[in-house]
C-alpha positions in Angstrom: 53.0 19.2 104.0 49.4 18.1 104.3 46.5 19.9 102.8 45.4 21.0 106.3 48.7 22.6 107.0 48.7 24.5 103.6 45.3 25.9 104.3 46.3 26.9 107.8 49.4 28.6 106.5 47.5 30.4 103.8 45.0 31.6 106.4 47.8 32.9 108.7 49.5 34.7 105.7 46.2 36.2 104.6 45.5 37.5 108.2 49.0 38.9 108.5 48.7 40.7 105.1 45.3 42.0 106.1 46.6 43.4 109.4 49.7 44.9 107.9 47.7 46.5 105.1 45.3 48.3 107.5 47.3 48.8 110.7 49.6 51.3 109.2 47.3 52.8 106.6 46.2 56.4 107.0 42.5 56.7 108.0 40.1 57.6 105.2 38.2 60.4 107.0 40.7 63.1 105.9 40.1 66.8 105.4 40.9 67.4 101.7 42.6 70.8 102.1 44.0 70.9 105.6 46.9 73.2 104.8 47.7 75.3 101.8 51.2 73.8 101.4 50.2 70.2 101.7 49.0 68.9 98.4 46.7 65.9 98.1 49.4 64.3 95.9 52.0 64.5 98.7 52.8 61.1 100.2 52.3 62.5 103.7 49.0 64.3 103.0 46.7 61.8 104.7 48.9 61.5 107.8 49.2 65.2 108.3 45.5 65.9 107.7 44.6 63.1 110.0 46.7 64.7 112.8 45.0 68.0 111.9 41.5 66.5 112.1 42.5 65.0 115.6 43.7 68.4 116.8 47.3 67.2 117.2 48.8 69.8 114.7 47.4 73.1 113.8 50.0 74.6 111.5 51.0 78.2 111.3 48.7 81.3 111.4 49.0 81.8 107.6 47.4 78.4 107.0 50.6 76.5 106.2 52.1 73.4 107.7 55.7 74.0 106.4 56.5 70.3 105.9 60.1 70.9 105.0 60.9 72.3 108.5 62.4 70.0 111.2 60.2 69.1 114.1 61.7 70.3 117.3 61.7 68.3 120.6 59.2 70.8 122.1 56.8 70.5 119.1 57.0 66.7 119.4 56.3 66.9 123.1 53.2 69.0 122.4 52.0 66.5 119.7 52.5 63.6 122.1 50.6 65.5 124.8 47.8 66.2 122.4 47.7 62.5 121.4 47.7 61.4 125.0 44.5 63.3 125.8 46.0 65.0 128.8 46.1 68.7 129.0 44.1 71.7 129.8 41.8 73.8 127.7 41.8 77.6 127.8 44.6 80.1 128.0 47.9 79.5 129.8 48.2 82.2 132.5 51.9 82.4 133.5 51.1 84.9 136.3 49.4 82.0 138.2 52.8 80.4 138.8 53.9 83.4 140.9 57.2 85.3 140.6 59.3 85.8 137.6 59.4 83.3 134.8 62.7 82.1 133.4 62.8 80.1 130.2 66.1 78.4 129.2 64.9 76.1 126.4 62.6 76.2 123.4 59.2 77.8 124.0 56.6 77.8 121.2 53.6 79.9 122.2 50.6 79.6 119.9 48.1 81.9 121.5 46.5 83.1 124.7 49.5 83.3 127.1 49.4 86.0 129.7 52.5 86.8 131.8 51.8 89.1 134.7 55.4 89.4 135.8 58.8 89.6 134.2 59.7 86.9 131.7 63.4 86.0 131.2 64.3 84.0 128.1 67.8 82.8 127.2 68.7 82.6 123.5 66.9 83.9 120.5 63.3 85.2 120.7 60.9 85.6 117.8 57.6 87.3 118.4 55.0 87.0 115.7 51.6 88.7 115.9 51.9 89.5 119.6 51.1 92.6 121.7 54.2 93.6 123.7 54.2 96.0 126.5 56.7 97.0 129.2 60.5 96.8 129.0 61.9 94.4 126.4 65.6 93.6 126.4 67.8 90.9 124.8 70.9 89.8 126.6 72.8 87.5 124.3 70.9 85.9 121.5 68.7 88.2 119.5 65.2 89.5 119.4 63.1 89.7 116.2 59.5 90.8 115.9 56.9 91.4 113.3 55.4 94.1 115.5 56.9 97.2 116.9 57.9 96.9 120.5 57.5 99.9 122.7 61.0 99.6 124.2 64.0 97.8 122.9 
């Protein structure tokens, strides 16, 4: 190999190493304590806190991220939607859709959802820190709540 080829090869290798070293690195503008259960010594800390800073993940109401839990398809869809920049701001008003609402899959409601009509859910239901009114029934599956429901 000639001297020119060696220099060219070294430049290409240096560029590739530089790109690989920065393209997949976590950004450096990270919130130090984004969640109480994500330590700065955790290998995923920078990645999780970057997603928190971008508004892609918000964690749970108690300030935790719960990194040992599996990510559901619905949660991944929400994260991808957040990353895409598409979406609406403000509360989701289910009553705007007219008629009864039937949910047959996974629904993760973080806050500000108003249902003006009946809501039918197949499977298990967990209600955490919500105000429930009206008739509540569970056909199949189960219902658990951290609040007392008026009717069950």
